[in-house]
N, C-alpha and C positions, 0 to 999 in steps of 0.2 A: 504494500500500500504506500502511495506517495506521501511524502512529508513536505509540507509547504514551509519555506523559510521566510520569516518576516523580520523586520527590524525590531529587535527586542527592546523592551523597556528596562533600562539599566539603572534606574533611580526613580524614587517616588515622584520627583518633580520633572522628570525628563519628558519632553514633548517631541523632540526631534534629535537626529544625530547625523553625523557625516560618515558615509561608507568610505573608509580609507582605502582598503584594497581587499580583493579576494585572494585567499591563500590556496584555494582549490580552483581548478579550471573545469569548464564544462566537459563532461566525459570522464573526469577523474573518479576513482573509487574512493568512497568516504566511509569511515567507521564512526559509530556513535562515540562522541567525545573528541573527535579530531577538531582542530581549530579550522574553521571555515573562512572566516573573514575578520577584519578589524573594523571597529566602529569607534569614532571619536565622539564622546559626550562632552558636556560642560566640565566634567571632572577629569577625564583621562581618556586615553586610547585603550579600548577594551577588546580582548580577544573573544570572539563568539564561537562556541563549540557546536558541532552537529548534534542534533537530537535523535538522529536515526542513521542507520547504515544503508548503503546502496551506492548509486551513481549520481553525481551532480548532473542532472538532466538539462538544466537551464538556469540562467541568471537574467534578471530583469532590471538591474540597476548598475550603473557604472561607478567606478572609483571616483571619489570627489563629489558625489551627489549628496545633497542635504535632504533627508527624507523624514516624514512624520513617523512616529512610533507605530508599529503595526503594518507598515507598508510591505506588500509582497515583493520579495527581492530574489527569490530562487526556489528551486524544487529539487528534492532528492527522491529517487524511486528505484525500484528493482531493475536489474539489467534488462529483463524481458518485458517489463511493464510499459504499456503505452501511456503516454502523457500528452495531453492536448496543450502544447506550448503556446500556440496562438491565443487560445482562450485565456490562459494564465497571464500571458503578456498583456492582453487587453485589460484583464482584471488589475494587473499591477499598474497599468497606465492611468488608473483612476486618480492616482496621486503623482503628479508630474515631478520628476527629480529637479532640484534646483542646484545649479553649479555652486560649489563652495566659494565663498568670497576669498579673493586673493589680497593678502596684506601688501600695502605699498611699501617699497623699500625706503628706508630713511637715508638720505644723502648726508654724510657728515660734513661739517663745516671744513673748508680747505685748510690744511695745516700751513702754518707760516713757513716761507721758504728758508732753507738753512742759510746762516750767515756766510758771506764770502769775504775775502780779503779786501774787496772794494767797498764793502758795506760797513760804515763806521758803526761801532757798538757804543751804546750809552755807558757811562761810568756806573759801576755797581755801587761803590761807596757813596752814600749821600748823608748830608748832615741830619741829625735827629730832628724830627718835625717839631719837637717841643723846645728846641734850642739848647738843650742840656748837653754838657760836655761829659761824655762817658769814658772813664779811664779805669783800667784794672789797677789794683793796689801796687803790684810790682812796677808797672809802667809809671805810676805816679811817683814812687820812690826814686826810680832811676832818673826821671825828669828833674826832680828836686835836687838830686845830687849833682847832676850835670848842668843845672841852670837852664834847662830847655823850656821855652814857652809852649805849653801844651796847645795853645790856640793855633800854633803854626803847624801842628802835627795832624796829619790825616789818618784817622783810624781805619783799620782793616778788619776789626772784629765785628761781632754781631751788632747790628744797629749803629755802625760807625764807632764802636768802642775802640779806644786806643789801648793797644796791648804791648807787651815787651818788644816784640819784633818791630813795631812801628817806631819806638824810641831808638832802637839800634840802627834802623835804616835811616832815620832822620840825622842821627849823629854821624853816620858814615857818608852823609850827603846823597843818599839814594832815595828811591821812591818806594814807599811801602807796598808790599804785595797786596793785590786786591783779592778779596774772596771770590770763589768761583760763582758764576751766575747760576741761579737756580731756575731751571726750566719750569714754567707753569704748565700744568696739564691742560690739554685742549679738550673742551667738551663739545660733543656733537649736538648741534641744535636741531630741532624738528620734533615731530610727534611720532609716537610708536603706537600702532594699532593694538588695542587690548586683545589678548588671546581669549578663546572660549572659556578657559579656566579662570582667568582674571575677571571676566565678565560675570561668571557664575559666583565667584567669591564676593564681588561687589554687590550683586543682587541679593544673595542670601544673607550677607552680614548687615546690609541696610535693612532688609526685612526683619532680621532678628533684633537689632537695636531699636528699630521703630515700633515693632509690634509686641515685643516681649519685655515685661517689666523686670529687669535684672535687679538682683541684690547680691551682695558679696560678703563672704566671711573668710577670714584668714587665720591660720594657726601655724605655730612653729613646731616642727616635728624634730625630736631628738633622733638623729640618724646613726649614732655611734654603734648601737648593737646591730642595726641593719648592715652597716658597712663591714662589721666584723663577720657577720653571717655570710655576706657576699664573698668576702675574701676566703673563708673556709670552704664554701661550696665551689668556688672557682678553682681552688687547689685540687679538687677532686675531678674536675672536668679536663680531659686531656686535650681536646681540640681547642685551638686558640679562638676560633670563630664561634664557639659554643659558650663563651664566658657570659656570665650574667651581668646585666647593667642595673643601675639604680632604677631605671625606668621599668624594668620587669617587676620589681617590688611594688612600684607605684600602681601599675596596672592590676596586679593581683590584689593589692590592698583595697583599691577602689571597687573591684568586683565583689570581694567578700563583704564590704560595707554596703553595697547595693542589695545584697541578699537580706540584710537586716533592715534596710530602709527602702522598700520597693517603690515608694512614691517617686523616688529620684531615678528609678529605672523604668522610665515611662516615656510616652510621646503624647503631645497635646494635639487633639483632633477637633479643634473648634470649640464645641460645647462639651466635649468629653475628654477625660484623661484615660488613656489606655495603658494599663499596667502590663509590662512585657513579661512573658513566661520564662525567658532566658536572658542571661546577662552577656551582652555582646559589647565589649569595650572598644571604642574607637581610639586610635592613637594618631594624633596630628603629626605629619611628617612634611618636611620641606622638599619641594620638587621644583625643577626649573619653571620659573614663571609664576610660582604661587605656593599653595598649601593644599595638602590632600589628607584625608582621614582613612587609614586602613583599619580593618576590624578584626579583633581577636574574639572569635566566637566561643561562647561558654567559658569565658575567661576565669570564672570562679572555680571551675573544675579542672583546670589545666595546671601542671607543674610550672614553676618559674622558668625552667630551661625550655620548655615547649613554647611558652609565651614569647621568650626572647628569640627563639629560632623563627617563629612565625612572623614576628614583627620585622626582623631583618630581611626575610625573604620577600614579604609584601612591600616593604619600603624600597628594596632594590628593583622590584618590578615596576613600582610607581614611578621611580626616577628614570627608568628606562622607557616609560610610556607603554608598558606591556601588562597592565593590571588585568586581573580576572574579575568578573562581576562580583564574586563572593568576597573579594579583597576590600571592596569599598562600600558595600551596601549592608544595611541592616543593623547599624550600631544603635545601641539603646542609651549610651552615655559616652562622653568623650573625655580624654585626658590630653593635655598639652604641656610638654616639658621643654623649657628653654634653659635648663641648668647647664647644658653643655656649652652655652654661649656666655656663661658667667652672669646671667640675669638673676638677680636676687629675688625679685617679686614682680608679678604682673597679674592682671585679671583678664581672662579670656571671654570671648563672645560665644554665647550658646549656639550650638549647631542645630537649627530646627529640623524636624519637629521634636527633638529631644528637649528635656526640661532642665538640664544642668550640665556643667563642664568643669573639670578640675584642672587648674593651672599650677605647675610646680616650678620652683626656681632651683638655683644651684645649692649644693650641699656645701656649707661654709663653716670654717673654724672661727668661732666667735666666743667671747666671754659670756658666761651664764652664771646665774646665782643659784646655788644649791645649799640648802641648810644655812642660809645667811652668809655663805662664802662665795666670792667670785672665783670661778674655776673655768678651765678650758671646756668648750662645748662644740658639738658638731650639729648644726641646725640646718633644716630645709624648710622654707616657707611654702605653704600650700594654700591656694585661694579657690574657693568654690563660688562659681557664678550660678545662681539658681533663678528659676522662673517663679515669680511671686503669685502667678495665677494658679500654680499647682502645689507649691509648698510654702512654708513660712520659716521665719528665722529659727525657731526652737528646733524644728525637725532637721533643718539643714545644719544647725550647730551640733546636734547629736550625731549626725552622719560624720561630720568632720572630727569630732571627738573619737569616734570609733575607728575611723581611718588612721588617726594619729596613734591610737593604742596598738593597732595591728602592725604598723611600721616600727613602733618602739619596742614591740615584742615579736620580732620577726619569725620566731619558731612557729607562730600561729599561722603563718603563710605557707608552711610546709606540711601541715596536717589536714 
């Protein structure tokens, strides 16, 4: 029996997509699960798999076409099966393919021509704009001893500062060496067309901040025991690429906290809050041109090492533009970690239709007070952004308290 191939819906808000390319040609043998084609959505380029085995009997859309979700684009059938391709092509023609827009190239501003011996160069050393005479202590002492009038000396140091070399050159009757000219970077003027991903981020984040009443709660998490546990566990892992990260602890801690506070593991559907039966934690990752969320499914039930391996694999596919639909869809809660960039604290924007997002910063060595004494501490700041239509401060605060307890007692993440 023939299997019709339609442009799949790869996101709850996806209305159309671009057919990037066919990976199978008409007449090719196809097995269920083979990658048939690539589709570009607002979020990523996604590989679409065949849902049946057989021969690719026909295709009805060309690479580069922008098509509505559900458009008929091809058909798979048995080798001996008769397929009315003309009728299917007519059916597919009900939604005409639109050529994908081509981004205009940005022409950078012409660079300044290199200097030639015939081109006089401006002097680098200039008097201080405030009229002050800047002199290093050594140069001042040398000038006083030699009776040199500093007003006659041209400084070659920073901001025209007179330094030791300038006094020596002046006393020898020479010209002080001039500091090397610092080339200013040339910026390319012009406008850069926004990518589909950047447009999607702009639309969704504007929608979120406009429609969702955010409120924020921040706690300091003592990460000393978590770091020790991570070090001990990593010592038992042989493969270098299997090492646990702090982010793996964060994802697992958030997932377990969501089991205890299911109102935050939900999506908002207009007049109803849908509590989700499973905990699928999204992890924000940086990709060329923007940000993408990959999804750890059933994160509450997975070991730390499995969480880490899945996130690394999905992040690599996302950055290569080869994500699979399951990589980016279905999250019930999102985490965003900027600790690797040295960021101490930030508040993230909720990823609709979810109702909360957890932002974490860097693990830092800071002084803390314990039993009335100031002692060294290892602290990570975590901030929850929550939807006030769904939850309130007390419940969100209890969630953060429990998340803090889990990370401060990391053995609870292992059982």
